[in-house]
N, C-alpha and C positions, 0 to 999 in steps of 0.2 A: 371858220376857225375849227381846228382839229379837236376831237375829244381828248381829254387828258386821261391817261392810264391810271390804274389804281395806285401804283407806287407814288406817283406825283401827287394824286389827290390826298393820299395819306400824309405825305409830307406837308402839304398845305394845311391839313388838320392839325399838324403838330406845331404850328406857329403859336408862340407865346407859352410853350412848354419847354422843359429842359431836355436836351438831346445830347447824344454822344456821337461824334463824327470821327472816323478813322480815315486818314489820308493815305494815298498810295505811297507817300514818302515815309510813313511810319508814325507821323505825328498823330496825337489823339487830342481832340477838342471837346470840351464839355461846357455847355452854356445854354442860355435861353435863346431859342430860335426866334429871331426878330422877323426875318423875312426869308421866304423860300420862293424861288422861281421855277418855272417849268423846265429850265435847262439844269436844274439841281443846284444852281448857285445859291449859297446860303449866307445869311448874315446872322452871327451870333453876338449876343451882348453878355456882359458879366461872365467872361469865359476863362476857363483854365486850360492851358495848353501843356501837354506832356510831350516833349521831344522824343525821338527814337532813342536818344542816349539816356533818357530818364530825367532830364532837367525839366523842372516845372516852372511855368511863369503864368502870371495873371494878366489878362487883357480886358480892357473896357469893352472893346468891340473888334470883331474880326470878320472879313469877307472871304468866304472859301469858294473857289471855283469848282463847279460841278465835275469837270473832267478829271479832277485830282482826287476825288472822293472814292474810297474803296467801300465804306460801310457806314450806315447811319442807324443808330439805335434810337427808337422813339419810346415814349412812356408806354407802359403796359396798359394803361387806362384806354389807349386808342384802339385796343383790341375790339372795342364795340363802336368804332367810328362808323358813321352812316355810309361812308363810301365802301366799307367792307361788307356791310349788311346787304346791299343791293347784289354784290357779287355772290354772296352765299345763297341768296334767293334764286339766282339764275341757276346755280348748280343743283339745287333741290329739284327744280323742274325738269332737269335733264335725265 
């Protein structure tokens, strides 16, 4: 099995936290990250979707395909996630 990169490991750490996801279509989803896959497919629960025209709607759950995602904003508290600490330690040794 291939080793997961830092962005995917950080995304997996963000499970059970509130995230904001911007899609290539312009829609913005904010909700609780229920599941994240290595392909960046995401499942959000208790989600609010803002369409590109500004219309807002509430959804109980939504599944977002990774290939349609432009940007994911994770909580600030994940700045100290273990997957980032190992990367920082490698850089200090160089």
